[in-house]
C-alpha positions, 0 to 999 in steps of 0.5 A, spaced: 590 347 597 591 355 595 598 357 594 601 351 596 599 347 590 605 346 586 605 346 578 602 347 571 602 342 565 598 346 560 598 341 554 593 343 549 591 343 542 590 350 539 591 354 545 591 362 544 597 362 540 593 359 535 586 363 536 583 358 540 580 359 547 583 357 553 577 356 557 575 350 559 578 344 564 585 343 565 590 338 569 596 342 572 602 339 573 608 343 577 615 340 578 620 343 583 626 341 586 622 338 592 618 332 592 615 329 586 610 333 581 604 335 584 597 335 580 591 340 581 584 341 577 584 348 573 578 351 570 580 357 566 575 362 563 578 367 557 575 373 555 578 379 551 585 377 553 583 376 560 584 370 564 580 368 570 578 362 574 580 357 579 587 353 581 584 348 586 581 352 591 585 358 589 583 364 584 586 365 578 587 372 574 591 373 568 592 375 561 594 372 555 597 376 549 600 372 542 604 367 545 605 370 552 601 368 558 601 371 565 597 368 571 597 370 578 594 366 584 590 368 590 589 363 596 582 363 599 585 367 605 586 373 600 594 372 601 598 371 594 599 364 592 603 364 586 606 368 580 606 364 573 609 366 566 609 362 560 608 361 553 603 357 548 607 354 542 605 349 538 599 347 542 603 347 548 603 351 554 609 351 559 613 356 563 616 357 570 614 362 576 613 361 584 608 358 588 607 360 596 608 354 600 604 355 606 607 353 613 600 350 615 595 347 610 589 352 608 594 358 610 596 363 606 604 366 605 609 362 608 615 360 603 616 361 596 618 355 591 621 356 584 617 351 579 616 349 572 609 348 570 605 345 564 597 344 563 594 339 559 587 339 557 582 334 560 579 331 555 571 331 554 567 325 554 566 322 547 560 324 543 554 318 544 554 318 552 558 313 556 561 307 553 561 299 555 568 296 554 570 289 553 577 289 556 581 282 556 587 283 561 594 282 558 598 283 564 597 282 572 601 286 577 602 283 584 604 290 587 600 297 587 604 302 584 603 308 580 609 306 575 604 301 572 602 303 566 595 304 564 591 298 561 585 302 559 583 309 559 575 310 560 571 316 562 566 317 568 560 313 567 563 308 562 563 301 564 568 295 564 567 288 563 573 284 564 576 278 568 581 276 574 586 271 576 585 268 583 590 269 588 595 264 586 595 267 579 591 262 576 585 264 570 578 261 568 581 256 564 586 253 570 592 256 566 597 260 570 597 267 568 601 271 573 606 269 579 600 270 584 601 274 590 594 277 589 595 279 582 590 284 579 588 286 573 588 294 570 590 299 572 584 303 569 585 310 568 579 314 569 579 321 565 579 327 569 580 324 576 585 328 580 588 328 587 583 331 591 577 327 588 574 321 590 574 315 585 567 311 585 567 304 582 560 300 582 560 293 582 555 291 577 557 284 576 562 279 580 561 272 578 565 266 578 568 263 572 570 256 573 568 250 577 573 250 582 576 254 588 581 252 593 582 254 601 587 253 606 586 249 612 590 252 618 587 258 622 592 263 622 596 265 628 593 272 629 586 269 630 587 264 635 591 264 642 599 262 642 597 256 646 591 254 641 596 255 635 602 251 639 597 245 640 593 244 634 594 238 630 593 239 623 592 234 617 598 234 613 596 235 605 589 236 607 585 237 601 582 244 601 579 244 594 571 246 593 567 244 587 562 250 585 555 249 583 554 256 580 546 254 578 545 252 585 549 257 588 553 252 593 560 250 594 562 243 596 568 240 598 571 236 592 574 230 597 571 231 603 572 227 610 567 223 613 565 228 617 564 234 612 561 230 606 554 233 607 557 240 608 555 246 603 556 253 603 553 258 599 557 262 594 557 269 595 562 272 590 567 277 592 573 281 590 578 281 596 583 286 592 580 293 590 585 299 589 587 305 586 595 307 586 598 309 593 601 316 594 607 318 591 612 313 589 610 308 594 610 301 592 606 295 596 605 288 595 599 285 592 597 282 599 598 289 603 592 294 604 592 302 606 588 308 605 589 306 597 585 300 598 588 294 596 587 287 599 581 289 604 578 282 603 571 285 605 566 279 604 561 284 602 565 287 596 560 283 592 555 285 586 551 291 587 556 294 592 559 301 590 566 303 593 569 310 594 577 311 593 581 317 595 585 319 588 592 320 589 595 320 582 591 323 575 586 317 573 586 314 579 589 308 576 584 303 579 585 295 579 582 289 582 583 282 583 583 276 588 576 273 587 573 269 592 567 264 591 565 265 599 569 267 605 568 268 613 569 274 616 577 275 617 579 270 612 582 266 618 585 261 614 589 266 610 585 264 604 578 264 602 575 260 597 580 262 592 577 263 584 577 267 578 572 272 577 568 275 571 567 282 573 563 288 570 564 295 574 562 302 572 566 308 574 565 316 576 568 321 579 566 326 585 570 332 584 574 336 589 572 332 595 577 326 597 575 321 602 581 319 607 580 312 606 576 307 602 568 307 603 563 303 601 555 303 600 550 297 599 543 297 599 542 297 606 549 300 609 554 306 609 561 302 610 567 305 612 574 301 612 579 302 618 585 299 616 591 300 621 597 296 624 592 293 630 585 292 631 584 297 636 587 302 631 583 299 625 576 300 630 578 308 631 580 309 624 573 306 621 569 310 626 572 316 625 571 316 618 564 314 618 563 320 623 566 324 618 562 322 613 555 323 616 558 330 618 559 332 611 554 328 607 548 329 612 550 335 616 550 332 623 553 335 629 558 331 633 553 330 638 548 328 633 553 323 630 555 320 637 547 319 638 546 315 632 552 311 632 551 309 639 544 307 637 545 303 630 552 302 628 555 295 627 562 293 626 565 287 621 572 284 622 574 283 615 581 282 615 586 279 620 591 275 617 595 280 612 600 286 614 595 290 616 588 289 620 581 291 617 575 293 621 569 296 618 564 300 621 557 301 618 550 304 619 544 302 616 540 306 611 534 305 614 536 310 620 539 315 615 532 315 611 529 318 618 534 324 618 531 331 616 
């Protein structure tokens, strides 16, 4: 990020003005006349009135004396990155200055922007180690936005036990608790998660919590030819209610037709909607999906799956919902076996490295989500991100990645019927285990 990172928000109890050290990890917030505030992780070391450390990828050098603080930023190229001055008063540090806004990412120099800055100390985890929270949701949001207030603050390593309504807003006791539209529980604010990081969410438990589910009974027009769609003679008021047998882990129709009276499907509880808050001031409906996640509708987002999300706002602001007792690939009827869920998940943060879009990991596969306006674009996004993942984590070159993917990669079509398409590219861990 270097000099183009905007801003500092230094809120802290007991700073230099009160004799306490500035050493530690901070969140910097910078405000300017251009765009929304920017956030970055700052690490400071104070020694005898001198300050050193990092501001994102930039280096910091400065001084602190009484109430006055002066900081100089140097970009990774060695070019000047910024000059900031402020005061520490009453446990708060704030000020103004200027930061270099590079003409190209990763380059020093460029235009300089006047900024106001503050820093707030990132709270350390409480004593006693990770905590388990029993969270009763009070509100469900049918849109994704950083404006939705956090429902719970947790720390990396913490576990949350909670529950969700179904896509129509109906809860475990068959009461309507929201207006529907794929409403989600949360947001969950993960302390220390900042833009440029990756939020990690492991689904420890995903279980149905009621005895019924409901599914649509018409194939979405995106999944069939225009001729088929025009000629289809669907039964009016077809009954798509399912009975869920959690003990036997099967579902059967509540009121089957003669031909479907023996039909059962295995219950594989999954979550259709998993997301962080989208970038900036963007707002999306609960049915939408994008680089923030959202209504991805992948039928392997089940118990035991770990998901990875790019962080766009402090805390990540994670939400979840849209439970399905089972779902075929693509959700071709526009709904699956829609039902409410009991969920347990554990969070973590990968600092200083952000995925480009959501990823997942199961016991058997590394999984890349490709979300786009068409299936070909979705395939390209999924494949490119998977290749980038292998290059970064497994240190493979482009030729090695190409050979590996050409031999073992698989695709799943996960979403055909919402505003964007979602295609998964995945590689088996059994192949990766043979790499050196």
